[in-house]
N, CA, C, O and CB atoms as a CASP TS submission, in Angstrom:
PFRMAT TS
TARGET T0000
AUTHOR 0000-0000-0000
METHOD Language model
MODEL 1
PARENT N/A
ATOM      1  N   MET     1     153.054 -40.269 191.356  1.00  0.00           N
ATOM      2  CA  MET     1     152.784 -40.089 189.951  1.00  0.00           C
ATOM      3  C   MET     1     153.676 -41.056 189.170  1.00  0.00           C
ATOM      4  O   MET     1     154.878 -41.148 189.417  1.00  0.00           O
ATOM      5  CB  MET     1     153.023 -38.611 189.515  1.00  0.00           C
ATOM      6  N   SER     2     153.078 -41.761 188.242  1.00  0.00           N
ATOM      7  CA  SER     2     153.871 -42.668 187.421  1.00  0.00           C
ATOM      8  C   SER     2     154.004 -42.104 186.010  1.00  0.00           C
ATOM      9  O   SER     2     153.115 -41.417 185.509  1.00  0.00           O
ATOM     10  CB  SER     2     153.235 -44.077 187.387  1.00  0.00           C
ATOM     11  N   TYR     3     155.099 -42.404 185.407  1.00  0.00           N
ATOM     12  CA  TYR     3     155.378 -41.919 184.064  1.00  0.00           C
ATOM     13  C   TYR     3     155.461 -43.098 183.107  1.00  0.00           C
ATOM     14  O   TYR     3     155.706 -44.235 183.510  1.00  0.00           O
ATOM     15  CB  TYR     3     156.684 -41.097 184.035  1.00  0.00           C
ATOM     16  N   THR     4     155.255 -42.805 181.853  1.00  0.00           N
ATOM     17  CA  THR     4     155.375 -43.814 180.814  1.00  0.00           C
ATOM     18  C   THR     4     156.849 -44.155 180.626  1.00  0.00           C
ATOM     19  O   THR     4     157.698 -43.271 180.518  1.00  0.00           O
ATOM     20  CB  THR     4     154.741 -43.324 179.482  1.00  0.00           C
ATOM     21  N   THR     5     157.129 -45.425 180.590  1.00  0.00           N
ATOM     22  CA  THR     5     158.515 -45.842 180.365  1.00  0.00           C
ATOM     23  C   THR     5     158.860 -45.666 178.890  1.00  0.00           C
ATOM     24  O   THR     5     157.982 -45.516 178.040  1.00  0.00           O
ATOM     25  CB  THR     5     158.734 -47.320 180.808  1.00  0.00           C
ATOM     26  N   ALA     6     160.151 -45.689 178.613  1.00  0.00           N
ATOM     27  CA  ALA     6     160.603 -45.573 177.224  1.00  0.00           C
ATOM     28  C   ALA     6     160.078 -46.741 176.393  1.00  0.00           C
ATOM     29  O   ALA     6     159.708 -46.560 175.233  1.00  0.00           O
ATOM     30  CB  ALA     6     162.145 -45.519 177.156  1.00  0.00           C
ATOM     31  N   ALA     7     160.046 -47.920 176.973  1.00  0.00           N
ATOM     32  CA  ALA     7     159.546 -49.100 176.254  1.00  0.00           C
ATOM     33  C   ALA     7     158.058 -48.961 175.944  1.00  0.00           C
ATOM     34  O   ALA     7     157.615 -49.301 174.846  1.00  0.00           O
ATOM     35  CB  ALA     7     159.795 -50.380 177.077  1.00  0.00           C
ATOM     36  N   GLU     8     157.283 -48.459 176.914  1.00  0.00           N
ATOM     37  CA  GLU     8     155.845 -48.259 176.691  1.00  0.00           C
ATOM     38  C   GLU     8     155.606 -47.207 175.613  1.00  0.00           C
ATOM     39  O   GLU     8     154.726 -47.352 174.764  1.00  0.00           O
ATOM     40  CB  GLU     8     155.147 -47.842 178.002  1.00  0.00           C
ATOM     41  N   PHE     9     156.405 -46.150 175.666  1.00  0.00           N
ATOM     42  CA  PHE     9     156.285 -45.099 174.659  1.00  0.00           C
ATOM     43  C   PHE     9     156.576 -45.656 173.269  1.00  0.00           C
ATOM     44  O   PHE     9     155.817 -45.432 172.327  1.00  0.00           O
ATOM     45  CB  PHE     9     157.238 -43.933 174.978  1.00  0.00           C
ATOM     46  N   ASP    10     157.683 -46.383 173.155  1.00  0.00           N
ATOM     47  CA  ASP    10     158.053 -46.956 171.857  1.00  0.00           C
ATOM     48  C   ASP    10     156.962 -47.877 171.329  1.00  0.00           C
ATOM     49  O   ASP    10     156.639 -47.838 170.142  1.00  0.00           O
ATOM     50  CB  ASP    10     159.373 -47.724 171.968  1.00  0.00           C
ATOM     51  N   LYS    11     156.395 -48.700 172.195  1.00  0.00           N
ATOM     52  CA  LYS    11     155.340 -49.625 171.775  1.00  0.00           C
ATOM     53  C   LYS    11     154.130 -48.851 171.254  1.00  0.00           C
ATOM     54  O   LYS    11     153.594 -49.176 170.195  1.00  0.00           O
ATOM     55  CB  LYS    11     154.924 -50.546 172.947  1.00  0.00           C
ATOM     56  N   THR    12     153.703 -47.834 171.990  1.00  0.00           N
ATOM     57  CA  THR    12     152.559 -47.034 171.575  1.00  0.00           C
ATOM     58  C   THR    12     152.851 -46.294 170.274  1.00  0.00           C
ATOM     59  O   THR    12     152.011 -46.260 169.375  1.00  0.00           O
ATOM     60  CB  THR    12     152.179 -46.041 172.672  1.00  0.00           C
ATOM     61  N   PHE    13     154.019 -45.713 170.176  1.00  0.00           N
ATOM     62  CA  PHE    13     154.409 -44.984 168.967  1.00  0.00           C
ATOM     63  C   PHE    13     154.416 -45.911 167.754  1.00  0.00           C
ATOM     64  O   PHE    13     153.914 -45.547 166.691  1.00  0.00           O
ATOM     65  CB  PHE    13     155.795 -44.340 169.150  1.00  0.00           C
ATOM     66  N   ASN    14     154.975 -47.089 167.909  1.00  0.00           N
ATOM     67  CA  ASN    14     155.025 -48.044 166.798  1.00  0.00           C
ATOM     68  C   ASN    14     153.630 -48.525 166.410  1.00  0.00           C
ATOM     69  O   ASN    14     153.359 -48.753 165.231  1.00  0.00           O
ATOM     70  CB  ASN    14     155.902 -49.242 167.167  1.00  0.00           C
ATOM     71  N   THR    15     152.750 -48.680 167.388  1.00  0.00           N
ATOM     72  CA  THR    15     151.366 -49.055 167.094  1.00  0.00           C
ATOM     73  C   THR    15     150.684 -47.966 166.281  1.00  0.00           C
ATOM     74  O   THR    15     149.979 -48.261 165.316  1.00  0.00           O
ATOM     75  CB  THR    15     150.586 -49.318 168.393  1.00  0.00           C
ATOM     76  N   LEU    16     150.885 -46.714 166.663  1.00  0.00           N
ATOM     77  CA  LEU    16     150.291 -45.598 165.930  1.00  0.00           C
ATOM     78  C   LEU    16     150.830 -45.514 164.505  1.00  0.00           C
ATOM     79  O   LEU    16     150.067 -45.284 163.566  1.00  0.00           O
ATOM     80  CB  LEU    16     150.553 -44.287 166.664  1.00  0.00           C
ATOM     81  N   LYS    17     152.130 -45.697 164.341  1.00  0.00           N
ATOM     82  CA  LYS    17     152.726 -45.670 163.003  1.00  0.00           C
ATOM     83  C   LYS    17     152.156 -46.789 162.139  1.00  0.00           C
ATOM     84  O   LYS    17     151.833 -46.576 160.970  1.00  0.00           O
ATOM     85  CB  LYS    17     154.260 -45.794 163.090  1.00  0.00           C
ATOM     86  N   ALA    18     152.033 -47.991 162.722  1.00  0.00           N
ATOM     87  CA  ALA    18     151.504 -49.130 161.965  1.00  0.00           C
ATOM     88  C   ALA    18     150.053 -48.900 161.572  1.00  0.00           C
ATOM     89  O   ALA    18     149.640 -49.244 160.464  1.00  0.00           O
ATOM     90  CB  ALA    18     151.627 -50.421 162.782  1.00  0.00           C
ATOM     91  N   THR    19     149.278 -48.316 162.488  1.00  0.00           N
ATOM     92  CA  THR    19     147.878 -48.028 162.189  1.00  0.00           C
ATOM     93  C   THR    19     147.774 -47.036 161.040  1.00  0.00           C
ATOM     94  O   THR    19     146.962 -47.213 160.133  1.00  0.00           O
ATOM     95  CB  THR    19     147.158 -47.482 163.432  1.00  0.00           C
ATOM     96  N   PHE    20     148.597 -45.992 161.079  1.00  0.00           N
ATOM     97  CA  PHE    20     148.575 -45.000 160.007  1.00  0.00           C
ATOM     98  C   PHE    20     148.957 -45.640 158.666  1.00  0.00           C
ATOM     99  O   PHE    20     148.302 -45.396 157.653  1.00  0.00           O
ATOM    100  CB  PHE    20     149.531 -43.833 160.336  1.00  0.00           C
ATOM    101  N   LYS    21     150.001 -46.446 158.661  1.00  0.00           N
ATOM    102  CA  LYS    21     150.450 -47.098 157.427  1.00  0.00           C
ATOM    103  C   LYS    21     149.428 -48.090 156.887  1.00  0.00           C
ATOM    104  O   LYS    21     149.413 -48.372 155.688  1.00  0.00           O
ATOM    105  CB  LYS    21     151.765 -47.809 157.666  1.00  0.00           C
ATOM    106  N   SER    22     148.573 -48.623 157.758  1.00  0.00           N
ATOM    107  CA  SER    22     147.590 -49.619 157.330  1.00  0.00           C
ATOM    108  C   SER    22     146.462 -49.009 156.500  1.00  0.00           C
ATOM    109  O   SER    22     145.720 -49.726 155.828  1.00  0.00           O
ATOM    110  CB  SER    22     147.008 -50.320 158.539  1.00  0.00           C
ATOM    111  N   GLY    23     146.339 -47.685 156.551  1.00  0.00           N
ATOM    112  CA  GLY    23     145.272 -47.029 155.802  1.00  0.00           C
ATOM    113  C   GLY    23     143.976 -46.901 156.585  1.00  0.00           C
ATOM    114  O   GLY    23     142.963 -46.465 156.038  1.00  0.00           O
ATOM    115  N   LYS    24     143.995 -47.273 157.850  1.00  0.00           N
ATOM    116  CA  LYS    24     142.785 -47.165 158.676  1.00  0.00           C
ATOM    117  C   LYS    24     142.433 -45.717 158.995  1.00  0.00           C
ATOM    118  O   LYS    24     141.280 -45.391 159.278  1.00  0.00           O
ATOM    119  CB  LYS    24     142.965 -47.942 159.971  1.00  0.00           C
ATOM    120  N   THR    25     143.437 -44.862 158.945  1.00  0.00           N
ATOM    121  CA  THR    25     143.181 -43.460 159.260  1.00  0.00           C
ATOM    122  C   THR    25     142.662 -42.738 158.026  1.00  0.00           C
ATOM    123  O   THR    25     142.821 -43.208 156.900  1.00  0.00           O
ATOM    124  CB  THR    25     144.457 -42.774 159.790  1.00  0.00           C
ATOM    125  N   LYS    26     142.048 -41.607 158.253  1.00  0.00           N
ATOM    126  CA  LYS    26     141.507 -40.803 157.157  1.00  0.00           C
ATOM    127  C   LYS    26     142.611 -39.962 156.530  1.00  0.00           C
ATOM    128  O   LYS    26     143.649 -39.720 157.146  1.00  0.00           O
ATOM    129  CB  LYS    26     140.358 -39.898 157.656  1.00  0.00           C
ATOM    130  N   ASN    27     142.376 -39.522 155.305  1.00  0.00           N
ATOM    131  CA  ASN    27     143.392 -38.721 154.621  1.00  0.00           C
ATOM    132  C   ASN    27     143.474 -37.309 155.206  1.00  0.00           C
ATOM    133  O   ASN    27     142.617 -36.893 155.986  1.00  0.00           O
ATOM    134  CB  ASN    27     143.089 -38.650 153.118  1.00  0.00           C
ATOM    135  N   LEU    28     144.502 -36.599 154.820  1.00  0.00           N
ATOM    136  CA  LEU    28     144.776 -35.271 155.373  1.00  0.00           C
ATOM    137  C   LEU    28     143.636 -34.293 155.113  1.00  0.00           C
ATOM    138  O   LEU    28     143.279 -33.517 156.000  1.00  0.00           O
ATOM    139  CB  LEU    28     146.066 -34.718 154.789  1.00  0.00           C
ATOM    140  N   ALA    29     143.065 -34.315 153.929  1.00  0.00           N
ATOM    141  CA  ALA    29     141.966 -33.394 153.611  1.00  0.00           C
ATOM    142  C   ALA    29     140.775 -33.638 154.534  1.00  0.00           C
ATOM    143  O   ALA    29     140.152 -32.680 154.994  1.00  0.00           O
ATOM    144  CB  ALA    29     141.536 -33.551 152.134  1.00  0.00           C
ATOM    145  N   TRP    30     140.451 -34.879 154.810  1.00  0.00           N
ATOM    146  CA  TRP    30     139.335 -35.206 155.705  1.00  0.00           C
ATOM    147  C   TRP    30     139.626 -34.704 157.117  1.00  0.00           C
ATOM    148  O   TRP    30     138.753 -34.131 157.768  1.00  0.00           O
ATOM    149  CB  TRP    30     139.075 -36.733 155.722  1.00  0.00           C
ATOM    150  N   ARG    31     140.856 -34.919 157.590  1.00  0.00           N
ATOM    151  CA  ARG    31     141.215 -34.485 158.948  1.00  0.00           C
ATOM    152  C   ARG    31     141.189 -32.966 159.069  1.00  0.00           C
ATOM    153  O   ARG    31     140.758 -32.431 160.091  1.00  0.00           O
ATOM    154  CB  ARG    31     142.606 -35.014 159.329  1.00  0.00           C
ATOM    155  N   LYS    32     141.652 -32.264 158.021  1.00  0.00           N
ATOM    156  CA  LYS    32     141.591 -30.796 158.045  1.00  0.00           C
ATOM    157  C   LYS    32     140.146 -30.315 158.087  1.00  0.00           C
ATOM    158  O   LYS    32     139.828 -29.353 158.786  1.00  0.00           O
ATOM    159  CB  LYS    32     142.308 -30.204 156.817  1.00  0.00           C
ATOM    160  N   TRP    33     139.276 -30.981 157.341  1.00  0.00           N
ATOM    161  CA  TRP    33     137.863 -30.616 157.338  1.00  0.00           C
ATOM    162  C   TRP    33     137.260 -30.810 158.730  1.00  0.00           C
ATOM    163  O   TRP    33     136.476 -29.976 159.182  1.00  0.00           O
ATOM    164  CB  TRP    33     137.092 -31.453 156.296  1.00  0.00           C
ATOM    165  N   GLN    34     137.612 -31.886 159.404  1.00  0.00           N
ATOM    166  CA  GLN    34     137.118 -32.137 160.751  1.00  0.00           C
ATOM    167  C   GLN    34     137.589 -31.040 161.713  1.00  0.00           C
ATOM    168  O   GLN    34     136.825 -30.592 162.568  1.00  0.00           O
ATOM    169  CB  GLN    34     137.584 -33.518 161.242  1.00  0.00           C
ATOM    170  N   LEU    35     138.841 -30.613 161.571  1.00  0.00           N
ATOM    171  CA  LEU    35     139.354 -29.544 162.425  1.00  0.00           C
ATOM    172  C   LEU    35     138.631 -28.228 162.166  1.00  0.00           C
ATOM    173  O   LEU    35     138.353 -27.476 163.101  1.00  0.00           O
ATOM    174  CB  LEU    35     140.853 -29.366 162.207  1.00  0.00           C
ATOM    175  N   LYS    36     138.324 -27.944 160.896  1.00  0.00           N
ATOM    176  CA  LYS    36     137.565 -26.732 160.579  1.00  0.00           C
ATOM    177  C   LYS    36     136.182 -26.793 161.210  1.00  0.00           C
ATOM    178  O   LYS    36     135.694 -25.801 161.751  1.00  0.00           O
ATOM    179  CB  LYS    36     137.446 -26.546 159.054  1.00  0.00           C
ATOM    180  N   GLN    37     135.553 -27.960 161.139  1.00  0.00           N
ATOM    181  CA  GLN    37     134.228 -28.098 161.737  1.00  0.00           C
ATOM    182  C   GLN    37     134.286 -27.919 163.254  1.00  0.00           C
ATOM    183  O   GLN    37     133.390 -27.320 163.850  1.00  0.00           O
ATOM    184  CB  GLN    37     133.629 -29.466 161.391  1.00  0.00           C
ATOM    185  N   LEU    38     135.345 -28.442 163.874  1.00  0.00           N
ATOM    186  CA  LEU    38     135.523 -28.265 165.317  1.00  0.00           C
ATOM    187  C   LEU    38     135.679 -26.782 165.646  1.00  0.00           C
ATOM    188  O   LEU    38     135.078 -26.279 166.596  1.00  0.00           O
ATOM    189  CB  LEU    38     136.753 -29.065 165.823  1.00  0.00           C
ATOM    190  N   TRP    39     136.493 -26.093 164.849  1.00  0.00           N
ATOM    191  CA  TRP    39     136.686 -24.657 165.056  1.00  0.00           C
ATOM    192  C   TRP    39     135.356 -23.915 164.972  1.00  0.00           C
ATOM    193  O   TRP    39     135.044 -23.085 165.826  1.00  0.00           O
ATOM    194  CB  TRP    39     137.675 -24.091 164.024  1.00  0.00           C
ATOM    195  N   TRP    40     134.566 -24.223 163.922  1.00  0.00           N
ATOM    196  CA  TRP    40     133.270 -23.555 163.754  1.00  0.00           C
ATOM    197  C   TRP    40     132.338 -23.853 164.924  1.00  0.00           C
ATOM    198  O   TRP    40     131.606 -22.971 165.373  1.00  0.00           O
ATOM    199  CB  TRP    40     132.611 -23.990 162.439  1.00  0.00           C
ATOM    200  N   MET    41     132.359 -25.084 165.418  1.00  0.00           N
ATOM    201  CA  MET    41     131.505 -25.444 166.549  1.00  0.00           C
ATOM    202  C   MET    41     131.864 -24.603 167.782  1.00  0.00           C
ATOM    203  O   MET    41     130.984 -24.077 168.463  1.00  0.00           O
ATOM    204  CB  MET    41     131.638 -26.954 166.869  1.00  0.00           C
ATOM    205  N   VAL    42     133.158 -24.485 168.056  1.00  0.00           N
ATOM    206  CA  VAL    42     133.590 -23.695 169.214  1.00  0.00           C
ATOM    207  C   VAL    42     133.213 -22.234 169.008  1.00  0.00           C
ATOM    208  O   VAL    42     132.699 -21.587 169.920  1.00  0.00           O
ATOM    209  CB  VAL    42     135.120 -23.835 169.442  1.00  0.00           C
ATOM    210  N   GLU    43     133.466 -21.718 167.817  1.00  0.00           N
ATOM    211  CA  GLU    43     133.164 -20.315 167.531  1.00  0.00           C
ATOM    212  C   GLU    43     131.666 -20.021 167.668  1.00  0.00           C
ATOM    213  O   GLU    43     131.276 -19.003 168.241  1.00  0.00           O
ATOM    214  CB  GLU    43     133.641 -19.952 166.121  1.00  0.00           C
ATOM    215  N   GLU    44     130.835 -20.917 167.137  1.00  0.00           N
ATOM    216  CA  GLU    44     129.383 -20.709 167.171  1.00  0.00           C
ATOM    217  C   GLU    44     128.785 -20.903 168.566  1.00  0.00           C
ATOM    218  O   GLU    44     127.699 -20.400 168.852  1.00  0.00           O
ATOM    219  CB  GLU    44     128.708 -21.654 166.200  1.00  0.00           C
ATOM    220  N   ASN    45     129.492 -21.627 169.428  1.00  0.00           N
ATOM    221  CA  ASN    45     128.964 -21.941 170.757  1.00  0.00           C
ATOM    222  C   ASN    45     129.812 -21.362 171.880  1.00  0.00           C
ATOM    223  O   ASN    45     129.767 -21.845 173.012  1.00  0.00           O
ATOM    224  CB  ASN    45     128.859 -23.435 170.928  1.00  0.00           C
ATOM    225  N   GLU    46     130.573 -20.344 171.570  1.00  0.00           N
ATOM    226  CA  GLU    46     131.483 -19.751 172.550  1.00  0.00           C
ATOM    227  C   GLU    46     130.774 -19.376 173.840  1.00  0.00           C
ATOM    228  O   GLU    46     131.257 -19.699 174.926  1.00  0.00           O
ATOM    229  CB  GLU    46     132.152 -18.527 171.966  1.00  0.00           C
ATOM    230  N   ASP    47     129.644 -18.704 173.740  1.00  0.00           N
ATOM    231  CA  ASP    47     128.915 -18.295 174.944  1.00  0.00           C
ATOM    232  C   ASP    47     128.467 -19.489 175.777  1.00  0.00           C
ATOM    233  O   ASP    47     128.482 -19.437 177.007  1.00  0.00           O
ATOM    234  CB  ASP    47     127.708 -17.457 174.564  1.00  0.00           C
ATOM    235  N   LYS    48     128.071 -20.561 175.103  1.00  0.00           N
ATOM    236  CA  LYS    48     127.643 -21.765 175.825  1.00  0.00           C
ATOM    237  C   LYS    48     128.826 -22.422 176.538  1.00  0.00           C
ATOM    238  O   LYS    48     128.693 -22.879 177.673  1.00  0.00           O
ATOM    239  CB  LYS    48     126.984 -22.769 174.855  1.00  0.00           C
ATOM    240  N   PHE    49     129.985 -22.468 175.871  1.00  0.00           N
ATOM    241  CA  PHE    49     131.175 -23.030 176.515  1.00  0.00           C
ATOM    242  C   PHE    49     131.571 -22.191 177.731  1.00  0.00           C
ATOM    243  O   PHE    49     131.880 -22.732 178.792  1.00  0.00           O
ATOM    244  CB  PHE    49     132.349 -23.108 175.512  1.00  0.00           C
ATOM    245  N   LEU    50     131.560 -20.867 177.568  1.00  0.00           N
ATOM    246  CA  LEU    50     131.929 -19.991 178.680  1.00  0.00           C
ATOM    247  C   LEU    50     130.954 -20.136 179.839  1.00  0.00           C
ATOM    248  O   LEU    50     131.372 -20.145 180.997  1.00  0.00           O
ATOM    249  CB  LEU    50     131.981 -18.534 178.218  1.00  0.00           C
ATOM    250  N   ALA    51     129.666 -20.249 179.548  1.00  0.00           N
ATOM    251  CA  ALA    51     128.662 -20.429 180.600  1.00  0.00           C
ATOM    252  C   ALA    51     128.861 -21.762 181.318  1.00  0.00           C
ATOM    253  O   ALA    51     128.718 -21.838 182.538  1.00  0.00           O
ATOM    254  CB  ALA    51     127.243 -20.353 180.008  1.00  0.00           C
ATOM    255  N   ALA    52     129.187 -22.804 180.569  1.00  0.00           N
ATOM    256  CA  ALA    52     129.407 -24.116 181.177  1.00  0.00           C
ATOM    257  C   ALA    52     130.636 -24.111 182.081  1.00  0.00           C
ATOM    258  O   ALA    52     130.616 -24.696 183.164  1.00  0.00           O
ATOM    259  CB  ALA    52     129.561 -25.183 180.094  1.00  0.00           C
ATOM    260  N   LEU    53     131.706 -23.452 181.637  1.00  0.00           N
ATOM    261  CA  LEU    53     132.904 -23.361 182.466  1.00  0.00           C
ATOM    262  C   LEU    53     132.631 -22.547 183.727  1.00  0.00           C
ATOM    263  O   LEU    53     133.166 -22.853 184.793  1.00  0.00           O
ATOM    264  CB  LEU    53     134.059 -22.738 181.672  1.00  0.00           C
ATOM    265  N   GLN    54     131.801 -21.514 183.610  1.00  0.00           N
ATOM    266  CA  GLN    54     131.413 -20.717 184.772  1.00  0.00           C
ATOM    267  C   GLN    54     130.616 -21.580 185.747  1.00  0.00           C
ATOM    268  O   GLN    54     130.879 -21.576 186.949  1.00  0.00           O
ATOM    269  CB  GLN    54     130.587 -19.480 184.339  1.00  0.00           C
ATOM    270  N   LYS    55     129.650 -22.312 185.223  1.00  0.00           N
ATOM    271  CA  LYS    55     128.778 -23.134 186.063  1.00  0.00           C
ATOM    272  C   LYS    55     129.536 -24.308 186.697  1.00  0.00           C
ATOM    273  O   LYS    55     129.422 -24.551 187.898  1.00  0.00           O
ATOM    274  CB  LYS    55     127.601 -23.660 185.237  1.00  0.00           C
ATOM    275  N   ASP    56     130.302 -25.024 185.888  1.00  0.00           N
ATOM    276  CA  ASP    56     130.968 -26.233 186.373  1.00  0.00           C
ATOM    277  C   ASP    56     132.205 -25.951 187.221  1.00  0.00           C
ATOM    278  O   ASP    56     132.439 -26.626 188.223  1.00  0.00           O
ATOM    279  CB  ASP    56     131.355 -27.093 185.210  1.00  0.00           C
ATOM    280  N   LEU    57     132.995 -24.955 186.823  1.00  0.00           N
ATOM    281  CA  LEU    57     134.272 -24.710 187.489  1.00  0.00           C
ATOM    282  C   LEU    57     134.340 -23.365 188.208  1.00  0.00           C
ATOM    283  O   LEU    57     135.353 -23.028 188.822  1.00  0.00           O
ATOM    284  CB  LEU    57     135.380 -24.790 186.487  1.00  0.00           C
ATOM    285  N   ASN    58     133.242 -22.596 188.124  1.00  0.00           N
ATOM    286  CA  ASN    58     133.198 -21.251 188.707  1.00  0.00           C
ATOM    287  C   ASN    58     134.322 -20.376 188.131  1.00  0.00           C
ATOM    288  O   ASN    58     134.961 -19.604 188.844  1.00  0.00           O
ATOM    289  CB  ASN    58     133.315 -21.327 190.253  1.00  0.00           C
ATOM    290  N   ARG    59     134.536 -20.522 186.836  1.00  0.00           N
ATOM    291  CA  ARG    59     135.578 -19.766 186.160  1.00  0.00           C
ATOM    292  C   ARG    59     135.008 -18.476 185.604  1.00  0.00           C
ATOM    293  O   ARG    59     133.895 -18.443 185.078  1.00  0.00           O
ATOM    294  CB  ARG    59     136.216 -20.597 185.042  1.00  0.00           C
ATOM    295  N   ASP    60     135.781 -17.427 185.728  1.00  0.00           N
ATOM    296  CA  ASP    60     135.426 -16.139 185.153  1.00  0.00           C
ATOM    297  C   ASP    60     135.455 -16.251 183.628  1.00  0.00           C
ATOM    298  O   ASP    60     136.294 -16.958 183.070  1.00  0.00           O
ATOM    299  CB  ASP    60     136.392 -15.022 185.650  1.00  0.00           C
ATOM    300  N   ARG    61     134.540 -15.555 182.958  1.00  0.00           N
ATOM    301  CA  ARG    61     134.463 -15.620 181.495  1.00  0.00           C
ATOM    302  C   ARG    61     135.786 -15.223 180.843  1.00  0.00           C
ATOM    303  O   ARG    61     136.230 -15.861 179.888  1.00  0.00           O
ATOM    304  CB  ARG    61     133.340 -14.715 180.984  1.00  0.00           C
ATOM    305  N   PHE    62     136.407 -14.173 181.360  1.00  0.00           N
ATOM    306  CA  PHE    62     137.669 -13.722 180.774  1.00  0.00           C
ATOM    307  C   PHE    62     138.746 -14.786 180.917  1.00  0.00           C
ATOM    308  O   PHE    62     139.480 -15.066 179.969  1.00  0.00           O
ATOM    309  CB  PHE    62     138.128 -12.417 181.431  1.00  0.00           C
ATOM    310  N   GLU    63     138.839 -15.380 182.106  1.00  0.00           N
ATOM    311  CA  GLU    63     139.842 -16.431 182.338  1.00  0.00           C
ATOM    312  C   GLU    63     139.613 -17.613 181.397  1.00  0.00           C
ATOM    313  O   GLU    63     140.554 -18.126 180.791  1.00  0.00           O
ATOM    314  CB  GLU    63     139.799 -16.907 183.810  1.00  0.00           C
ATOM    315  N   SER    64     138.370 -18.034 181.282  1.00  0.00           N
ATOM    316  CA  SER    64     138.058 -19.161 180.398  1.00  0.00           C
ATOM    317  C   SER    64     138.364 -18.840 178.950  1.00  0.00           C
ATOM    318  O   SER    64     138.921 -19.668 178.230  1.00  0.00           O
ATOM    319  CB  SER    64     136.599 -19.555 180.536  1.00  0.00           C
ATOM    320  N   PHE    65     138.005 -17.648 178.524  1.00  0.00           N
ATOM    321  CA  PHE    65     138.283 -17.259 177.145  1.00  0.00           C
ATOM    322  C   PHE    65     139.788 -17.211 176.902  1.00  0.00           C
ATOM    323  O   PHE    65     140.283 -17.741 175.907  1.00  0.00           O
ATOM    324  CB  PHE    65     137.644 -15.893 176.828  1.00  0.00           C
ATOM    325  N   ALA    66     140.510 -16.570 177.818  1.00  0.00           N
ATOM    326  CA  ALA    66     141.947 -16.389 177.632  1.00  0.00           C
ATOM    327  C   ALA    66     142.717 -17.700 177.682  1.00  0.00           C
ATOM    328  O   ALA    66     143.701 -17.867 176.960  1.00  0.00           O
ATOM    329  CB  ALA    66     142.483 -15.453 178.679  1.00  0.00           C
ATOM    330  N   THR    67     142.281 -18.634 178.526  1.00  0.00           N
ATOM    331  CA  THR    67     143.059 -19.865 178.689  1.00  0.00           C
ATOM    332  C   THR    67     142.561 -21.033 177.854  1.00  0.00           C
ATOM    333  O   THR    67     143.330 -21.951 177.569  1.00  0.00           O
ATOM    334  CB  THR    67     143.060 -20.264 180.120  1.00  0.00           C
ATOM    335  N   ASP    68     141.300 -21.022 177.455  1.00  0.00           N
ATOM    336  CA  ASP    68     140.749 -22.179 176.753  1.00  0.00           C
ATOM    337  C   ASP    68     140.307 -21.882 175.329  1.00  0.00           C
ATOM    338  O   ASP    68     140.615 -22.652 174.419  1.00  0.00           O
ATOM    339  CB  ASP    68     139.594 -22.721 177.517  1.00  0.00           C
ATOM    340  N   ILE    69     139.610 -20.810 175.119  1.00  0.00           N
ATOM    341  CA  ILE    69     139.011 -20.571 173.805  1.00  0.00           C
ATOM    342  C   ILE    69     139.937 -19.810 172.888  1.00  0.00           C
ATOM    343  O   ILE    69     140.109 -20.214 171.738  1.00  0.00           O
ATOM    344  CB  ILE    69     137.715 -19.816 173.950  1.00  0.00           C
ATOM    345  N   SER    70     140.538 -18.733 173.338  1.00  0.00           N
ATOM    346  CA  SER    70     141.365 -17.933 172.436  1.00  0.00           C
ATOM    347  C   SER    70     142.603 -18.698 171.976  1.00  0.00           C
ATOM    348  O   SER    70     143.142 -18.398 170.910  1.00  0.00           O
ATOM    349  CB  SER    70     141.781 -16.636 173.119  1.00  0.00           C
ATOM    350  N   LYS    71     143.062 -19.668 172.744  1.00  0.00           N
ATOM    351  CA  LYS    71     144.222 -20.457 172.352  1.00  0.00           C
ATOM    352  C   LYS    71     143.951 -21.233 171.067  1.00  0.00           C
ATOM    353  O   LYS    71     144.883 -21.520 170.315  1.00  0.00           O
ATOM    354  CB  LYS    71     144.613 -21.416 173.473  1.00  0.00           C
ATOM    355  N   LEU    72     142.715 -21.571 170.808  1.00  0.00           N
ATOM    356  CA  LEU    72     142.391 -22.335 169.620  1.00  0.00           C
ATOM    357  C   LEU    72     142.732 -21.577 168.346  1.00  0.00           C
ATOM    358  O   LEU    72     143.062 -22.186 167.328  1.00  0.00           O
ATOM    359  CB  LEU    72     140.929 -22.703 169.624  1.00  0.00           C
ATOM    360  N   SER    73     142.656 -20.269 168.396  1.00  0.00           N
ATOM    361  CA  SER    73     142.912 -19.499 167.181  1.00  0.00           C
ATOM    362  C   SER    73     144.397 -19.394 166.856  1.00  0.00           C
ATOM    363  O   SER    73     144.764 -18.994 165.751  1.00  0.00           O
ATOM    364  CB  SER    73     142.327 -18.115 167.317  1.00  0.00           C
ATOM    365  N   TYR    74     145.243 -19.746 167.801  1.00  0.00           N
ATOM    366  CA  TYR    74     146.683 -19.639 167.584  1.00  0.00           C
ATOM    367  C   TYR    74     147.346 -20.983 167.342  1.00  0.00           C
ATOM    368  O   TYR    74     148.500 -21.028 166.918  1.00  0.00           O
ATOM    369  CB  TYR    74     147.329 -18.969 168.761  1.00  0.00           C
ATOM    370  N   GLU    75     146.650 -22.071 167.601  1.00  0.00           N
ATOM    371  CA  GLU    75     147.271 -23.400 167.494  1.00  0.00           C
ATOM    372  C   GLU    75     146.946 -24.049 166.193  1.00  0.00           C
ATOM    373  O   GLU    75     147.385 -25.170 165.935  1.00  0.00           O
ATOM    374  CB  GLU    75     146.831 -24.296 168.622  1.00  0.00           C
TER
END
């Protein structure tokens, strides 16, 4: 397993800061709206997500809900 070096981290971090300062990113209100839409999508499609996790990973609905979906409401 390889890890990111401190130099690589600094380079990536500085690139992200420069991108944000350039104005290429969206404003805070737009980003919050996108997160709300993501939340609504997960909430409205919970059964479909649980079914997909069951089919693809053979995960129990409770396990998937507890580890993947319910965490969204706390973060």
